[in-house]
N, C-alpha and C positions, 0 to 999 in steps of 0.2 A: 465558514470554518475559521472563525476568528477566536481569539482568546476569551472574549467576553460577549455576553448577550447573544448567544448563538445556539441554544439548545444543548442537548446531552452530548458530551464529548465522545462517548463510545459510539453513538449513532453517526456522528459526523465522521469519525475515523472509518467506520465501516463503509459509509457512502463514498468517502474519498478513495478507498481501495477498489471500489466497483466502477469508478469513472475511467474511461479510456482517454488517454492524453489527446487533447485537441477538441474534446467534446464540449467543454465549457467555453462559451463565446469570448469572454473578455479575460479568461485565465487559461490560455492555451497550454501552459506548462503544468496545469493541474491534472492529475490522474496518472494511471499506469501506462507506460509506453508499450506499444505493440511491436516494436522492432525486434523483440526477442523471440517472436513466434517461429521464425524459420531457422533458429539455431538448434544445436544439439540439446537434448532435454536437460542434461546436467548443467550446461552453460546457461540455458534459459532460466533454470530455477535459481541459480546464483544471482544472475543479473536482475531478474525481476524482484528478488528479495531485497537487494540493495536499493533498487528504485523505489520499492514500497516503503522502506525505512526512510528514505530521503523525503518522500512525499509527506509522511507523517510528521517528520521533523519540521518541515517548512510550513505546511498548511494546517497542522493540528498541534499547536504547542502545548495543549493541555494534557496530551497523552505521551507516555513513554513506552518504549518497547522493552519488555522484560526478557523475552526470549522469542525465538522464531525457528521455524524449520522449513526448509525448501524441499518440497516433495516432487521429485521427477518420476513420472510413470514411464518405465522403460518398455512398455508394450508397444504395439503397432500404432496406437493413437498418439503417443508422445505427449501426453498431458502433463502440465506443470501446475502445481498449486502451492501456495504459501500458507503456513499456519503461524499466527502471531499470538503471543500472550501479552496483552496490553494492560496498563494500569494508569490511573490518574496521577499527574504530577502533584507534588505538594502545593497546597494552596488553591487548586482547581477542583471543582466538582461539577 
């Protein structure tokens, strides 16, 4: 997930958001943190969104976040998901 010579930026961004923090051996800070799992759904949605934006900023400089939505499911499951609209930064493809 470097700025050059590393495949499609959109695919790299999607893969980055699927990684759990600590999963990559020599990049322990890469990926979404799981400490939000046991928090209230609305707090977890906000914190995981901020974390995801930070991950994209640090590890995928070719992508910018145009907009996002944190979706907290208030049913018994307490599911949280994030929806991002991403675009390529100027000069990257």
